[in-house]
N, C-alpha and C positions, 0 to 999 in steps of 0.2 A: 504494500500500500504506500509505503514511504517513497518507493521508486516512482510510482505513478504521480505523486504530489510533486516530487522534484522535477519530473519530466514536464508536468503541466506548468510549473513555475518557469522552467527554462524556455518553453514555447512562448509563454506570455512575454518574457523579456525579449525574445527574438522578434515578436510582433511589434513591440515598442521600438526597437532599434530600426526595423525596416519600415515603420509607419512613415508616411510622407511628412516632411518637416512643415511646420506652420509658416505661413508667409510672414515676412518681416513687415513690421509697421512702417509707415512713411518716415517716422522719426528715426527709426533704426537705419533705414536705407540712406537717409541724409547724413548720418554720422560718418560712415566710411572712413577714408583716410583724410586727416585734417588738412585744410588749406593753409593754416598758419604754421609756418616752419620756425621752430625755435633755433636761434643761432648759438654757437658754442661759446660766444662771449658777446659783450656789449660793444657795438661799433659806434664811434662818434663820427657823424657825417654832418658837416657844417655845425649848426647849433643843436642838432637832433642826436639823441642817443637811441640806437636801434638794437633791440634784443630779439626781434622776430620779424619775419617777412610774411605778409598776408597775401596769398595767391588766389583768394576767392574770386578775383576778377576774371579768372580763367573761364568761368561759366558765362561771362558776358561777351567773350570774343566772338567775332563774326567773320565771314568770308573776307571782307575787305581788310580786316586786321591781318589775316593770314597772307593775303596778297601783298600788303605793304611790307611785312617782314620778309617775305620771299624776295621782293624787289631790293630791299636793303642788302640781303645776302648776295644777290646777283651783282649789285654795285660793288660789293666788297670782293667779288670774284670767289665767293665761298660756296662750295657745292658739297655739303655733307652727305655721306652715304645714308644716314638715318637722321633726319633733322631733329626729331624729338628725343634723340639720345646724344645730340651734339651740344657741347657746352656753349659755344658762341650763339647758336640758334636759340637755345632755351634761355640764354641770358637776355636776348632781345625780347622774347616773350615775357619774361619776368619784368623787364623794364616797362613794357606796355601795360601790364596788369597792376603794377605797384606804383608807377609814377616816379620811381627812383631812377636817376640817370646812370649811364654806363659806369661812371666813376665809382659809384657806390658798389656795384657788383664786382668791379675790378679789384676793389680793396678787400673783399671777403676772403676768408681762408678757403682753401680748396675744398675741405670737407663741407663747409657751409654751402658753397656753391653746388657741390654734388648733391646735397640734400634737396636743394631747390630744384635742380635739374631732374632728380629722381621723381619729385612730386609732379612736375610738369609732364614727364614721360608717362607716369601712371595715368594722369588725367587723359592724355590723348590716346594712349595705346591700350589701356586696360580698364579704365572706369566704365 
């Protein structure tokens, strides 16, 4: 009798594991990977002290923004193999969505710029 109960319990657990997952709520879906990238240190840029970079403007980019960035890359004679994995290309996207100039992004530590680049890559290629 104990074997039957144990078997029934195992089957019930298996049913729970294979049951379809509940759909995520809209709030859970929106959480995802954050758009605010914390920096490894505080950067002083002009009079401003910057501890994080907010890339939430990515969701507002449109086709004209993409065309303009592509024209800038063409004018620089820059032709990356994978533009959304390229530091220069993603730096120009970050400039557009944050309003910070190239000088700000050029002074960032490599790791901080890589974190920004990775978030942009995820947004365009995986989100």
